[in-house]
C-alpha positions in Angstrom: 35.2 -12.9 -35.8 36.1 -10.3 -38.3 38.3 -7.3 -37.2 39.8 -9.1 -34.2 41.8 -7.0 -32.0 43.2 -8.1 -28.5 43.9 -5.5 -25.6 46.5 -5.2 -23.0 45.2 -5.8 -19.4 45.5 -2.5 -18.8 43.6 -1.1 -22.0 40.5 -1.4 -19.8 41.3 1.1 -17.4 41.3 4.9 -17.3 44.2 6.4 -19.5 43.6 10.1 -18.7 44.4 12.0 -15.2 41.0 13.9 -14.4 41.7 16.5 -11.4 38.6 15.8 -9.4 37.6 17.1 -5.7 39.8 15.9 -3.1 37.3 16.8 -0.3 33.9 14.5 -0.3 31.1 16.3 1.6 28.6 13.1 2.7 25.3 13.5 0.6 22.0 14.5 2.7 19.3 11.5 2.9 17.3 10.7 -0.1 17.8 12.4 -3.8 19.9 14.9 -4.1 21.8 16.9 -7.2 25.1 15.0 -6.9 28.1 16.9 -5.9 30.5 14.7 -7.9 30.8 15.1 -12.1 29.7 11.8 -13.8 31.6 13.8 -17.1 34.8 13.1 -14.9 34.5 9.1 -15.9 34.3 9.7 -19.8 37.5 12.3 -19.7 39.5 9.2 -18.1 39.4 8.0 -21.4 41.3 9.2 -24.4 39.3 8.0 -27.0 36.0 9.2 -25.8 34.0 12.7 -25.5 30.8 14.3 -24.8 29.0 15.7 -27.5 29.3 19.7 -27.4 25.3 19.9 -27.2 25.2 18.1 -24.4 26.4 17.3 -20.3 26.4 14.7 -18.0 25.0 15.8 -14.8 23.9 12.9 -11.6 21.4 12.5 -8.7 23.0 11.1 -5.5 20.6 8.4 -3.4 22.2 8.2 0.2 20.9 6.6 3.4 22.5 4.6 6.4 25.9 4.7 4.9 24.4 3.2 1.4 24.5 5.1 -1.4 23.0 4.9 -5.2 23.1 6.9 -8.2 21.9 7.9 -11.6 23.2 9.8 -14.8 21.2 11.8 -17.0 22.4 13.7 -20.6 20.8 17.0 -20.8 21.6 20.0 -23.7 24.6 21.7 -22.5 22.5 25.1 -21.8 20.0 23.9 -18.9 20.3 24.0 -16.0 20.1 20.6 -14.0 16.6 20.5 -12.3 16.8 19.8 -8.2 15.3 15.9 -7.9 11.7 17.4 -6.5 11.1 19.1 -9.7 11.0 15.6 -11.5 9.1 12.5 -12.6 10.2 9.4 -10.9 11.2 6.0 -12.4 8.7 4.0 -10.5 9.7 1.0 -12.0 13.3 1.3 -11.6 14.8 1.2 -7.5 14.4 3.5 -5.5 12.2 5.5 -8.2 15.0 7.5 -9.4 14.2 11.2 -10.7 14.4 12.0 -14.3 14.3 15.6 -15.7 11.8 16.2 -18.5 14.6 17.6 -20.6 16.9 14.1 -20.2 17.9 12.2 -22.6 16.4 8.4 -22.3 19.9 7.1 -22.4 23.1 8.8 -21.6 25.1 7.3 -24.0 22.8 9.4 -26.9 25.8 12.3 -25.6 28.8 10.1 -25.6 31.0 10.1 -29.1 34.3 8.9 -29.9 37.0 8.3 -32.7 35.0 4.6 -33.6 38.8 2.8 -32.8 38.5 -0.4 -31.4 39.9 0.9 -27.9 37.1 3.5 -28.1 34.4 0.5 -27.9 36.5 -0.6 -24.8 36.4 2.3 -22.9 32.6 2.8 -23.7 31.8 -0.4 -22.1 34.2 0.0 -19.3 32.2 3.5 -19.1 28.8 2.0 -19.7 29.4 0.6 -16.2 31.3 2.9 -14.5 28.4 5.7 -15.1 25.3 2.8 -14.2 27.3 2.6 -10.8 27.8 6.5 -10.1 27.0 7.0 -6.7 27.2 3.6 -5.8 28.4 3.1 -1.6 28.6 0.6 0.4 25.8 -1.9 -0.3 25.2 -0.2 -3.7 28.4 -1.7 -5.2 28.5 -3.8 -7.7 30.5 -3.7 -10.5 33.0 -1.7 -8.4 34.1 -5.3 -6.8 34.5 -6.5 -10.9 38.2 -7.0 -11.5 39.1 -7.5 -15.7 40.9 -10.6 -16.6 43.7 -11.0 -16.8 45.2 -9.3 -13.9 48.8 -8.7 -15.9 49.6 -9.3 -19.3 52.3 -11.5 -18.0 49.7 -13.5 -16.4 51.2 -16.8 -17.2 54.6 -15.9 -16.0 53.2 -14.4 -13.0 51.7 -17.8 -12.3 54.7 -20.4 -13.1 56.8 -18.2 -10.8 54.1 -19.2 -7.9 54.0 -22.8 -8.6 57.4 -24.4 -9.1 56.1 -27.4 -10.9 53.8 -25.8 -13.1 53.7 -27.0 -16.7 55.7 -24.3 -19.0 52.7 -24.7 -21.4 50.2 -23.5 -18.9 46.9 -22.5 -20.3 44.1 -20.2 -19.9 42.0 -22.8 -17.6 45.1 -23.4 -15.5 45.4 -19.4 -14.8 41.8 -19.8 -14.0 41.9 -22.2 -11.7 45.0 -20.7 -10.3 43.0 -17.5 -9.8 40.5 -19.4 -7.6 39.6 -23.1 -6.9 35.8 -23.0 -8.7 33.4 -25.7 -8.2 32.9 -26.4 -12.0 34.3 -24.3 -15.1 31.2 -24.5 -17.3 33.6 -22.6 -20.3 37.0 -21.9 -20.9 37.3 -18.9 -22.7 39.2 -18.8 -25.9 40.7 -15.0 -25.6 41.4 -14.0 -21.9 42.2 -10.9 -22.4 39.6 -8.1 -23.5 39.2 -8.2 -27.0 36.7 -6.2 -30.0 35.7 -7.9 -33.0 32.4 -7.1 -35.7 29.6 -9.4 -35.2 27.0 -8.8 -37.9 28.5 -5.3 -38.5 28.0 -4.6 -35.4 31.1 -3.6 -32.7 31.4 -6.1 -30.3 33.5 -5.6 -26.6 34.1 -8.9 -24.8 36.0 -9.2 -21.6 35.9 -11.5 -18.6 35.8 -10.6 -14.5 36.3 -11.7 -11.3 34.3 -10.7 -8.9 33.6 -11.8 -5.2 30.6 -10.3 -3.4 28.6 -12.9 -1.7 30.7 -15.6 -3.5 33.3 -16.1 -5.6 31.9 -15.6 -9.8 33.6 -15.4 -13.0 31.9 -13.8 -15.5 31.9 -12.9 -19.0 30.4 -9.2 -20.4 29.6 -8.9 -24.0 28.6 -5.5 -25.5 27.1 -5.0 -28.2 26.9 -1.1 -30.1 25.0 0.1 -32.9 26.5 0.6 -36.1 26.8 4.3 -35.9 27.0 5.0 -32.2 27.7 4.2 -28.7 24.5 3.0 -27.7 25.1 -0.5 -26.6 23.5 -3.6 -25.2 25.2 -5.1 -22.0 25.1 -8.9 -21.1 26.4 -10.5 -18.3 27.0 -14.6 -18.6 28.2 -16.4 -15.2 30.5 -19.2 -16.3 32.2 -20.3 -13.2 31.5 -20.2 -9.0 33.4 -20.9 -6.0 32.9 -20.6 -2.5 34.6 -18.0 -0.4 33.6 -14.2 -1.2 33.2 -11.3 1.1 29.9 -9.9 2.7 29.9 -5.7 3.4 
């Protein structure tokens, strides 16, 4: 790993306060222009920005208490069109609308200071923007909890287990979180971390998600060398009984 940076647990969370509307109106059924502004997600991260020539806007799908959404980057001077005036992406779930003026990937409108933290923030923002407008059964990423839960996770574990080994390992902590059926792999670094791989900025972090069953996942975000365009991969490295259904 070249130029390895290991982050605190809190670094993966938004670090700026964003004032958004408190009163949320239930959307109409089907696709509509979202009353929420997806730019608020980017504004919550100190090292990211939206390029001045673009703006982010989103469409909301709602039916029966369930919600999904989609975010597009369009020129800053253009009006966001009504979904009925857009082509539909039939190959995607719920056939979302896409404006003719939109970029194919909203990441093309996002910039940052190229610091390691900016890449971690961009990886988290990628998930948040892809789950924009999600409600009830539409939620998935929103249930992911990034590991470790606290920076002093080993001390937290030792305080709750009287006979715990003071030299407790990452494996001990993972089994402390949940009784996994099998741990297929033990991470060398549990905290979110950044490095260059083949010259490309790379971010890795681990999460626990309990939708359906408990799963321990590794996320790998590989960025292009000169932008925040990225490829995200998820690998499930452990599973366990329990979980929630909603």
